[in-house]
PDB file with SEQRES, HELIX, SHEET and CRYST1 records, atoms N, CA, C and O in Angstrom:
SEQRES   1 A   58  MET ALA ARG VAL LEU SER TRP LEU GLU GLY ARG GLY VAL          
SEQRES   2 A   58  LEU GLN PRO GLY MET GLU VAL LEU ASP ILE GLY ALA GLY          
SEQRES   3 A   58  THR CYS VAL PHE THR VAL PRO LEU ALA HIS ARG GLY ALA          
SEQRES   4 A   58  LYS VAL THR ALA LEU GLU PRO ALA PRO ALA MET LEU ALA          
SEQRES   5 A   58  ALA LEU GLN LYS ARG VAL                                      
HELIX    1 AA1 ALA A    2  GLY A   10  1                                   9    
HELIX    2 AA2 THR A   31  HIS A   36  1                                   6    
HELIX    3 AA3 PRO A   48  ARG A   57  1                                  10    
SHEET    1 AA1 2 GLU A  19  ILE A  23  0                                        
SHEET    2 AA1 2 LYS A  40  LEU A  44  1                                        
CRYST1    1.000    1.000    1.000  90.00  90.00  90.00 P 1           1          
ATOM      1  N   MET A   1      99.038  35.203 114.780  1.00  0.00           N  
ATOM      2  CA  MET A   1      99.518  34.720 113.517  1.00  0.00           C  
ATOM      3  C   MET A   1     100.111  35.867 112.715  1.00  0.00           C  
ATOM      4  O   MET A   1     101.207  35.738 112.170  1.00  0.00           O  
ATOM      5  N   ALA A   2      99.408  36.975 112.637  1.00  0.00           N  
ATOM      6  CA  ALA A   2      99.903  38.119 111.867  1.00  0.00           C  
ATOM      7  C   ALA A   2     101.219  38.635 112.441  1.00  0.00           C  
ATOM      8  O   ALA A   2     102.118  39.016 111.692  1.00  0.00           O  
ATOM      9  N   ARG A   3     101.330  38.649 113.756  1.00  0.00           N  
ATOM     10  CA  ARG A   3     102.548  39.137 114.394  1.00  0.00           C  
ATOM     11  C   ARG A   3     103.728  38.208 114.093  1.00  0.00           C  
ATOM     12  O   ARG A   3     104.837  38.679 113.841  1.00  0.00           O  
ATOM     13  N   VAL A   4     103.498  36.904 114.119  1.00  0.00           N  
ATOM     14  CA  VAL A   4     104.562  35.941 113.816  1.00  0.00           C  
ATOM     15  C   VAL A   4     105.011  36.081 112.368  1.00  0.00           C  
ATOM     16  O   VAL A   4     106.211  36.105 112.094  1.00  0.00           O  
ATOM     17  N   LEU A   5     104.065  36.174 111.438  1.00  0.00           N  
ATOM     18  CA  LEU A   5     104.421  36.324 110.026  1.00  0.00           C  
ATOM     19  C   LEU A   5     105.152  37.640 109.779  1.00  0.00           C  
ATOM     20  O   LEU A   5     106.111  37.689 109.009  1.00  0.00           O  
ATOM     21  N   SER A   6     104.701  38.690 110.426  1.00  0.00           N  
ATOM     22  CA  SER A   6     105.373  39.987 110.287  1.00  0.00           C  
ATOM     23  C   SER A   6     106.803  39.908 110.819  1.00  0.00           C  
ATOM     24  O   SER A   6     107.725  40.453 110.213  1.00  0.00           O  
ATOM     25  N   TRP A   7     106.983  39.235 111.942  1.00  0.00           N  
ATOM     26  CA  TRP A   7     108.309  39.072 112.535  1.00  0.00           C  
ATOM     27  C   TRP A   7     109.223  38.301 111.582  1.00  0.00           C  
ATOM     28  O   TRP A   7     110.373  38.687 111.373  1.00  0.00           O  
ATOM     29  N   LEU A   8     108.711  37.212 111.006  1.00  0.00           N  
ATOM     30  CA  LEU A   8     109.504  36.416 110.063  1.00  0.00           C  
ATOM     31  C   LEU A   8     109.853  37.222 108.814  1.00  0.00           C  
ATOM     32  O   LEU A   8     110.984  37.163 108.330  1.00  0.00           O  
ATOM     33  N   GLU A   9     108.887  37.972 108.293  1.00  0.00           N  
ATOM     34  CA  GLU A   9     109.140  38.802 107.110  1.00  0.00           C  
ATOM     35  C   GLU A   9     110.182  39.875 107.407  1.00  0.00           C  
ATOM     36  O   GLU A   9     111.049  40.152 106.578  1.00  0.00           O  
ATOM     37  N   GLY A  10     110.097  40.473 108.583  1.00  0.00           N  
ATOM     38  CA  GLY A  10     111.025  41.526 108.969  1.00  0.00           C  
ATOM     39  C   GLY A  10     112.465  41.045 109.074  1.00  0.00           C  
ATOM     40  O   GLY A  10     113.399  41.840 108.962  1.00  0.00           O  
ATOM     41  N   ARG A  11     112.641  39.775 109.285  1.00  0.00           N  
ATOM     42  CA  ARG A  11     113.978  39.200 109.386  1.00  0.00           C  
ATOM     43  C   ARG A  11     114.417  38.510 108.105  1.00  0.00           C  
ATOM     44  O   ARG A  11     115.465  37.865 108.060  1.00  0.00           O  
ATOM     45  N   GLY A  12     113.601  38.652 107.064  1.00  0.00           N  
ATOM     46  CA  GLY A  12     113.966  38.095 105.769  1.00  0.00           C  
ATOM     47  C   GLY A  12     113.855  36.588 105.673  1.00  0.00           C  
ATOM     48  O   GLY A  12     114.412  35.972 104.765  1.00  0.00           O  
ATOM     49  N   VAL A  13     113.127  35.990 106.619  1.00  0.00           N  
ATOM     50  CA  VAL A  13     112.996  34.530 106.626  1.00  0.00           C  
ATOM     51  C   VAL A  13     112.048  34.050 105.528  1.00  0.00           C  
ATOM     52  O   VAL A  13     112.304  33.035 104.881  1.00  0.00           O  
ATOM     53  N   LEU A  14     110.966  34.773 105.324  1.00  0.00           N  
ATOM     54  CA  LEU A  14     109.976  34.364 104.328  1.00  0.00           C  
ATOM     55  C   LEU A  14     110.393  34.848 102.949  1.00  0.00           C  
ATOM     56  O   LEU A  14     110.541  36.048 102.720  1.00  0.00           O  
ATOM     57  N   GLN A  15     110.577  33.921 102.050  1.00  0.00           N  
ATOM     58  CA  GLN A  15     110.982  34.231 100.687  1.00  0.00           C  
ATOM     59  C   GLN A  15     110.010  33.571  99.719  1.00  0.00           C  
ATOM     60  O   GLN A  15     109.619  32.426  99.949  1.00  0.00           O  
ATOM     61  N   PRO A  16     109.606  34.246  98.643  1.00  0.00           N  
ATOM     62  CA  PRO A  16     108.744  33.609  97.642  1.00  0.00           C  
ATOM     63  C   PRO A  16     109.403  32.335  97.116  1.00  0.00           C  
ATOM     64  O   PRO A  16     110.602  32.311  96.839  1.00  0.00           O  
ATOM     65  N   GLY A  17     108.617  31.298  96.987  1.00  0.00           N  
ATOM     66  CA  GLY A  17     109.116  30.035  96.470  1.00  0.00           C  
ATOM     67  C   GLY A  17     109.724  29.113  97.516  1.00  0.00           C  
ATOM     68  O   GLY A  17     110.081  27.974  97.213  1.00  0.00           O  
ATOM     69  N   MET A  18     109.843  29.601  98.745  1.00  0.00           N  
ATOM     70  CA  MET A  18     110.414  28.741  99.782  1.00  0.00           C  
ATOM     71  C   MET A  18     109.473  27.585 100.081  1.00  0.00           C  
ATOM     72  O   MET A  18     108.266  27.689  99.859  1.00  0.00           O  
ATOM     73  N   GLU A  19     110.011  26.499 100.577  1.00  0.00           N  
ATOM     74  CA  GLU A  19     109.222  25.332 100.925  1.00  0.00           C  
ATOM     75  C   GLU A  19     109.048  25.280 102.435  1.00  0.00           C  
ATOM     76  O   GLU A  19     110.007  25.418 103.194  1.00  0.00           O  
ATOM     77  N   VAL A  20     107.790  25.076 102.857  1.00  0.00           N  
ATOM     78  CA  VAL A  20     107.454  25.067 104.276  1.00  0.00           C  
ATOM     79  C   VAL A  20     106.721  23.769 104.596  1.00  0.00           C  
ATOM     80  O   VAL A  20     105.831  23.355 103.853  1.00  0.00           O  
ATOM     81  N   LEU A  21     107.092  23.136 105.690  1.00  0.00           N  
ATOM     82  CA  LEU A  21     106.391  21.964 106.192  1.00  0.00           C  
ATOM     83  C   LEU A  21     105.641  22.389 107.446  1.00  0.00           C  
ATOM     84  O   LEU A  21     106.255  22.705 108.465  1.00  0.00           O  
ATOM     85  N   ASP A  22     104.323  22.395 107.372  1.00  0.00           N  
ATOM     86  CA  ASP A  22     103.465  22.800 108.484  1.00  0.00           C  
ATOM     87  C   ASP A  22     102.941  21.532 109.144  1.00  0.00           C  
ATOM     88  O   ASP A  22     101.970  20.935 108.679  1.00  0.00           O  
ATOM     89  N   ILE A  23     103.590  21.127 110.233  1.00  0.00           N  
ATOM     90  CA  ILE A  23     103.210  19.906 110.944  1.00  0.00           C  
ATOM     91  C   ILE A  23     102.203  20.265 112.029  1.00  0.00           C  
ATOM     92  O   ILE A  23     102.450  21.143 112.856  1.00  0.00           O  
ATOM     93  N   GLY A  24     101.071  19.578 112.014  1.00  0.00           N  
ATOM     94  CA  GLY A  24      99.991  19.917 112.932  1.00  0.00           C  
ATOM     95  C   GLY A  24      99.299  21.178 112.457  1.00  0.00           C  
ATOM     96  O   GLY A  24      99.054  22.100 113.235  1.00  0.00           O  
ATOM     97  N   ALA A  25      98.987  21.210 111.172  1.00  0.00           N  
ATOM     98  CA  ALA A  25      98.493  22.418 110.518  1.00  0.00           C  
ATOM     99  C   ALA A  25      97.136  22.888 111.021  1.00  0.00           C  
ATOM    100  O   ALA A  25      96.772  24.048 110.828  1.00  0.00           O  
ATOM    101  N   GLY A  26      96.392  22.012 111.656  1.00  0.00           N  
ATOM    102  CA  GLY A  26      95.097  22.415 112.204  1.00  0.00           C  
ATOM    103  C   GLY A  26      94.193  22.997 111.143  1.00  0.00           C  
ATOM    104  O   GLY A  26      93.955  22.370 110.111  1.00  0.00           O  
ATOM    105  N   THR A  27      93.687  24.192 111.388  1.00  0.00           N  
ATOM    106  CA  THR A  27      92.762  24.840 110.449  1.00  0.00           C  
ATOM    107  C   THR A  27      93.479  25.807 109.517  1.00  0.00           C  
ATOM    108  O   THR A  27      92.866  26.743 109.004  1.00  0.00           O  
ATOM    109  N   CYS A  28      94.754  25.592 109.298  1.00  0.00           N  
ATOM    110  CA  CYS A  28      95.556  26.365 108.325  1.00  0.00           C  
ATOM    111  C   CYS A  28      95.886  27.774 108.772  1.00  0.00           C  
ATOM    112  O   CYS A  28      95.990  28.677 107.943  1.00  0.00           O  
ATOM    113  N   VAL A  29      96.051  27.974 110.054  1.00  0.00           N  
ATOM    114  CA  VAL A  29      96.358  29.312 110.564  1.00  0.00           C  
ATOM    115  C   VAL A  29      97.601  29.885 109.886  1.00  0.00           C  
ATOM    116  O   VAL A  29      97.649  31.076 109.575  1.00  0.00           O  
ATOM    117  N   PHE A  30      98.598  29.042 109.659  1.00  0.00           N  
ATOM    118  CA  PHE A  30      99.806  29.494 108.975  1.00  0.00           C  
ATOM    119  C   PHE A  30      99.867  29.017 107.531  1.00  0.00           C  
ATOM    120  O   PHE A  30     100.480  29.678 106.693  1.00  0.00           O  
ATOM    121  N   THR A  31      99.247  27.891 107.224  1.00  0.00           N  
ATOM    122  CA  THR A  31      99.329  27.298 105.888  1.00  0.00           C  
ATOM    123  C   THR A  31      98.882  28.264 104.794  1.00  0.00           C  
ATOM    124  O   THR A  31      99.622  28.519 103.844  1.00  0.00           O  
ATOM    125  N   VAL A  32      97.693  28.790 104.929  1.00  0.00           N  
ATOM    126  CA  VAL A  32      97.127  29.653 103.884  1.00  0.00           C  
ATOM    127  C   VAL A  32      97.884  30.982 103.766  1.00  0.00           C  
ATOM    128  O   VAL A  32      98.231  31.373 102.651  1.00  0.00           O  
ATOM    129  N   PRO A  33      98.156  31.690 104.873  1.00  0.00           N  
ATOM    130  CA  PRO A  33      98.909  32.941 104.738  1.00  0.00           C  
ATOM    131  C   PRO A  33     100.304  32.749 104.131  1.00  0.00           C  
ATOM    132  O   PRO A  33     100.764  33.588 103.356  1.00  0.00           O  
ATOM    133  N   LEU A  34     100.970  31.655 104.478  1.00  0.00           N  
ATOM    134  CA  LEU A  34     102.280  31.395 103.890  1.00  0.00           C  
ATOM    135  C   LEU A  34     102.162  31.139 102.395  1.00  0.00           C  
ATOM    136  O   LEU A  34     102.978  31.625 101.613  1.00  0.00           O  
ATOM    137  N   ALA A  35     101.158  30.383 101.998  1.00  0.00           N  
ATOM    138  CA  ALA A  35     100.944  30.122 100.577  1.00  0.00           C  
ATOM    139  C   ALA A  35     100.627  31.415  99.830  1.00  0.00           C  
ATOM    140  O   ALA A  35     101.078  31.609  98.701  1.00  0.00           O  
ATOM    141  N   HIS A  36      99.862  32.288 100.451  1.00  0.00           N  
ATOM    142  CA  HIS A  36      99.541  33.581  99.820  1.00  0.00           C  
ATOM    143  C   HIS A  36     100.785  34.453  99.664  1.00  0.00           C  
ATOM    144  O   HIS A  36     100.821  35.340  98.812  1.00  0.00           O  
ATOM    145  N   ARG A  37     101.799  34.201 100.484  1.00  0.00           N  
ATOM    146  CA  ARG A  37     103.057  34.951 100.376  1.00  0.00           C  
ATOM    147  C   ARG A  37     104.038  34.278  99.420  1.00  0.00           C  
ATOM    148  O   ARG A  37     105.196  34.683  99.322  1.00  0.00           O  
ATOM    149  N   GLY A  38     103.571  33.257  98.722  1.00  0.00           N  
ATOM    150  CA  GLY A  38     104.395  32.631  97.689  1.00  0.00           C  
ATOM    151  C   GLY A  38     105.146  31.388  98.108  1.00  0.00           C  
ATOM    152  O   GLY A  38     105.950  30.867  97.335  1.00  0.00           O  
ATOM    153  N   ALA A  39     104.902  30.894  99.322  1.00  0.00           N  
ATOM    154  CA  ALA A  39     105.575  29.680  99.781  1.00  0.00           C  
ATOM    155  C   ALA A  39     104.870  28.442  99.232  1.00  0.00           C  
ATOM    156  O   ALA A  39     103.659  28.449  99.010  1.00  0.00           O  
ATOM    157  N   LYS A  40     105.632  27.401  99.021  1.00  0.00           N  
ATOM    158  CA  LYS A  40     105.077  26.091  98.682  1.00  0.00           C  
ATOM    159  C   LYS A  40     104.924  25.370 100.023  1.00  0.00           C  
ATOM    160  O   LYS A  40     105.915  25.008 100.657  1.00  0.00           O  
ATOM    161  N   VAL A  41     103.676  25.165 100.449  1.00  0.00           N  
ATOM    162  CA  VAL A  41     103.411  24.649 101.782  1.00  0.00           C  
ATOM    163  C   VAL A  41     102.881  23.218 101.717  1.00  0.00           C  
ATOM    164  O   VAL A  41     101.943  22.920 100.978  1.00  0.00           O  
ATOM    165  N   THR A  42     103.498  22.346 102.500  1.00  0.00           N  
ATOM    166  CA  THR A  42     102.984  20.999 102.708  1.00  0.00           C  
ATOM    167  C   THR A  42     102.421  20.986 104.122  1.00  0.00           C  
ATOM    168  O   THR A  42     103.148  21.202 105.091  1.00  0.00           O  
ATOM    169  N   ALA A  43     101.107  20.728 104.233  1.00  0.00           N  
ATOM    170  CA  ALA A  43     100.441  20.744 105.528  1.00  0.00           C  
ATOM    171  C   ALA A  43     100.116  19.317 105.959  1.00  0.00           C  
ATOM    172  O   ALA A  43      99.517  18.549 105.207  1.00  0.00           O  
ATOM    173  N   LEU A  44     100.518  18.978 107.174  1.00  0.00           N  
ATOM    174  CA  LEU A  44     100.231  17.665 107.748  1.00  0.00           C  
ATOM    175  C   LEU A  44      99.360  17.844 108.981  1.00  0.00           C  
ATOM    176  O   LEU A  44      99.624  18.709 109.816  1.00  0.00           O  
ATOM    177  N   GLU A  45      98.321  17.023 109.094  1.00  0.00           N  
ATOM    178  CA  GLU A  45      97.443  17.079 110.261  1.00  0.00           C  
ATOM    179  C   GLU A  45      96.966  15.669 110.586  1.00  0.00           C  
ATOM    180  O   GLU A  45      96.246  15.064 109.791  1.00  0.00           O  
ATOM    181  N   PRO A  46      97.362  15.131 111.755  1.00  0.00           N  
ATOM    182  CA  PRO A  46      97.000  13.763 112.103  1.00  0.00           C  
ATOM    183  C   PRO A  46      95.586  13.585 112.668  1.00  0.00           C  
ATOM    184  O   PRO A  46      95.035  12.487 112.586  1.00  0.00           O  
ATOM    185  N   ALA A  47      94.993  14.621 113.231  1.00  0.00           N  
ATOM    186  CA  ALA A  47      93.665  14.501 113.835  1.00  0.00           C  
ATOM    187  C   ALA A  47      92.593  14.547 112.749  1.00  0.00           C  
ATOM    188  O   ALA A  47      92.525  15.513 111.988  1.00  0.00           O  
ATOM    189  N   PRO A  48      91.759  13.518 112.671  1.00  0.00           N  
ATOM    190  CA  PRO A  48      90.753  13.452 111.602  1.00  0.00           C  
ATOM    191  C   PRO A  48      89.837  14.678 111.513  1.00  0.00           C  
ATOM    192  O   PRO A  48      89.574  15.165 110.413  1.00  0.00           O  
ATOM    193  N   ALA A  49      89.356  15.173 112.635  1.00  0.00           N  
ATOM    194  CA  ALA A  49      88.454  16.329 112.601  1.00  0.00           C  
ATOM    195  C   ALA A  49      89.172  17.577 112.104  1.00  0.00           C  
ATOM    196  O   ALA A  49      88.613  18.354 111.331  1.00  0.00           O  
ATOM    197  N   MET A  50      90.404  17.766 112.547  1.00  0.00           N  
ATOM    198  CA  MET A  50      91.178  18.927 112.089  1.00  0.00           C  
ATOM    199  C   MET A  50      91.556  18.780 110.627  1.00  0.00           C  
ATOM    200  O   MET A  50      91.575  19.762 109.885  1.00  0.00           O  
ATOM    201  N   LEU A  51      91.861  17.548 110.207  1.00  0.00           N  
ATOM    202  CA  LEU A  51      92.171  17.313 108.808  1.00  0.00           C  
ATOM    203  C   LEU A  51      90.989  17.668 107.923  1.00  0.00           C  
ATOM    204  O   LEU A  51      91.165  18.257 106.857  1.00  0.00           O  
ATOM    205  N   ALA A  52      89.801  17.319 108.352  1.00  0.00           N  
ATOM    206  CA  ALA A  52      88.593  17.667 107.589  1.00  0.00           C  
ATOM    207  C   ALA A  52      88.442  19.186 107.471  1.00  0.00           C  
ATOM    208  O   ALA A  52      88.088  19.695 106.407  1.00  0.00           O  
ATOM    209  N   ALA A  53      88.709  19.906 108.562  1.00  0.00           N  
ATOM    210  CA  ALA A  53      88.631  21.367 108.538  1.00  0.00           C  
ATOM    211  C   ALA A  53      89.695  21.938 107.599  1.00  0.00           C  
ATOM    212  O   ALA A  53      89.428  22.874 106.845  1.00  0.00           O  
ATOM    213  N   LEU A  54      90.900  21.370 107.651  1.00  0.00           N  
ATOM    214  CA  LEU A  54      91.989  21.811 106.782  1.00  0.00           C  
ATOM    215  C   LEU A  54      91.606  21.615 105.319  1.00  0.00           C  
ATOM    216  O   LEU A  54      91.762  22.523 104.502  1.00  0.00           O  
ATOM    217  N   GLN A  55      91.111  20.438 104.996  1.00  0.00           N  
ATOM    218  CA  GLN A  55      90.739  20.140 103.609  1.00  0.00           C  
ATOM    219  C   GLN A  55      89.619  21.051 103.126  1.00  0.00           C  
ATOM    220  O   GLN A  55      89.608  21.452 101.962  1.00  0.00           O  
ATOM    221  N   LYS A  56      88.687  21.378 103.994  1.00  0.00           N  
ATOM    222  CA  LYS A  56      87.593  22.270 103.611  1.00  0.00           C  
ATOM    223  C   LYS A  56      88.094  23.680 103.332  1.00  0.00           C  
ATOM    224  O   LYS A  56      87.614  24.345 102.415  1.00  0.00           O  
ATOM    225  N   ARG A  57      89.061  24.133 104.125  1.00  0.00           N  
ATOM    226  CA  ARG A  57      89.554  25.506 103.975  1.00  0.00           C  
ATOM    227  C   ARG A  57      90.412  25.684 102.737  1.00  0.00           C  
ATOM    228  O   ARG A  57      90.328  26.714 102.067  1.00  0.00           O  
ATOM    229  N   VAL A  58      91.248  24.681 102.420  1.00  0.00           N  
ATOM    230  CA  VAL A  58      92.119  24.846 101.285  1.00  0.00           C  
ATOM    231  C   VAL A  58      91.446  24.373 100.018  1.00  0.00           C  
ATOM    232  O   VAL A  58      92.041  24.437  98.942  1.00  0.00           O  
TER     233      VAL A  58                                                      
END                                                                             
């Protein structure tokens, strides 16, 4: 996760205020770090157990 975010930042893809749709967000591996970098993140998770984990984390 850190390597992917670093790669995106290095290419100027991640910008504060950008909107991100995290489909299959799971346990927020990308959701929370993106939000901490200033992105407005919408996280979608169809699996009930993963959704519960997502809701607990955020």
